[in-house]
N, C-alpha and C positions, 0 to 999 in steps of 0.2 A: 525403392519407394513404397511408402507404407500410408495408405488411408485409412486416416482415423474412422470413416463411417460406414469401411466394411470391418473395423473391429467390436466398434462399440453398439451394443446393444442393452437399452434402456430397461431396466426390468419396471415393470408394471405399477411398481409404488409408488416408484419416480417418474412417473408418466404428467404428474402435475406439480405447479409452486416452484420454488426456487430451490434449485438443486446443483451441485455441484461434482464434477466427474472431475475425478483425479486418475491420470496418466502417469504410470512410473514406466519409467526406459532409461537403458545406455542403448546398448548397441541393437537393443531391440523392445520389444516392449516386454515389462516386465510383471505388470499388473493395473489392471482399471479398477475404480471402485469409485461409487457414489454415496454422498450423503445431502442430507437438507440442510440449505444454508441457512445458520442464523446469523443476523451481521450482531454483529460485538457492539455494545454501548458507551461510547467514550465520551466521558464528561472533564476530561483532564489529559496533560501530554507530560511528559519530563524529558528534557534535553538529554542525551547523552550519546558521549563522543563514539563514534563508530568507525575511526580510522585503520583500526585492524579487520576491518569486513569488507570480503568481496561476494556481493550476492548479484553480478549481473546478469545470470540464468537463475531460473526459480530452481532450485535444489531439495529435494527432501527433507536433507540436512539442515535444519535451523538452529543447530545449536550454538552459532554462536548469536542468533538473534535472540533464543531463547533467555543467554548469559546475560545479555542486554537488559533485559526487561525483569530478570531475579535483583540483577545487581541497582538499577531504578526501584527496583520496592513498589512495584505495580500494583496498585487497588483492580479488583474487577471491573471497575467501567477508566480504568486508566489505560493509556500506552505510553510507546516512548515515540521522540521524533528525533531521528541520527542524524548528528553532524559530523562532514567528512571535511577537515581540513577547515575548518571553520563557515560550511557551507549546511545549507540545510538539504536532507535529501528524502527522508523517506520516513512511515512508521513501521512499526513491525508486521503488519499485514496490508500496508498500504501506500497509495502516491498521495503524495499532498498538490494541494494549490491553494497559495496565497490571495487574498484581494488586499489591493490597495487604494481602494476607494474607487478606481477605474477600473482595473482589469484583475482577470486572475491570472499570477507566475505560477509554473513549478518548475522545480529547479530543472536547470540545465543539466544536470549530472549528478541525475537520481543512482540508487543503488539497484537497484530493477525498472528499466524505462516497458513498462506495463502497456497491455493492450489497449485498455480503456484509454491510459495516458494518449497514447499515440492517433488513436482514434478522436479524444478531445481535440489536439491538438490540428490534425487535417482538417477537423471542422471550423477552426479559429474561436473553439470553445473558452482555449486558455492559449497561454504565449508562455515561452522561458524566459529564464532568466536564472543570472546566479543569485541565492537569496542567501545572504550572510545572516549565523545565528546575530549577531550584534544588529540588526536591521528588522528584528521581529517587529520593534516597537512601532515603525512606519507602517505597519500593515492592521487593517480592521479586525477580519476571519480569516479561517485557515480550512478549506472542505480534506475529507479522507475518502480517495476515493477508488476502487479496484475494478475487474471485471464484473463483480457482482453487484457493485453497488451502482447503481445510476447516479450520475453527478450533480442533478436535482433536487436528490433524494436523501443524499451520503448524509454521513455527520457533517456538520459544519458547526466551527466552535471558534468562541472571540477571542482571538490572540492573548489576551488575559489570563484564558483558562492554560496557557505553556509555563510549566514550571522552570524559571530559567536559571534554577540554584545547585 
C-alpha cells in the first residue's frame, strides 16, 4: 500500500495558488512533479472520431489524443470534442456536460470517468445520458470541466461553437 501523503512534499514555491501535482507510476512511484495550473482558453470545439482510442485510465502517453488534436488543426483557443461510436465522450483535457434547457447531462460512456465528474454526479449537479453527436442541436451549451476546473467557473460555450464538419 502506498500513502501519497507520505511521499508528496509540496515545494515552497507551490504552496499557494492553483497547482497540479503529477504522480507517474507503474508498480512503484516513478516520479512526482509540480506545475502551476493555467486553464486553457477554449472558444471553439471540433468533433473528431475517437473510435480507436482507449483512455479509461489517465496515461502519461497522450499520443493518441495529440494525434487527434493535430489532425483537427486546432488553434490556440480550440479543442477537440471526441465522438466514439456516434456518441459524445470528452475533450482532450476535460469531461463535458451539455445543458438541455433543464439539466446538465454528461456522457454515460466518457473516455475517462474523471474524479470531478464522479463528484458532480454524486452531488446531483449533473446526470448521465447517451449524447449522440447528431443530437447536439437539442442542447444549448457545453461545459468543459476536470479536477482542476470548478464546475461553476469552467469554460462554458454555446453549442453553436462546436464545428461539426
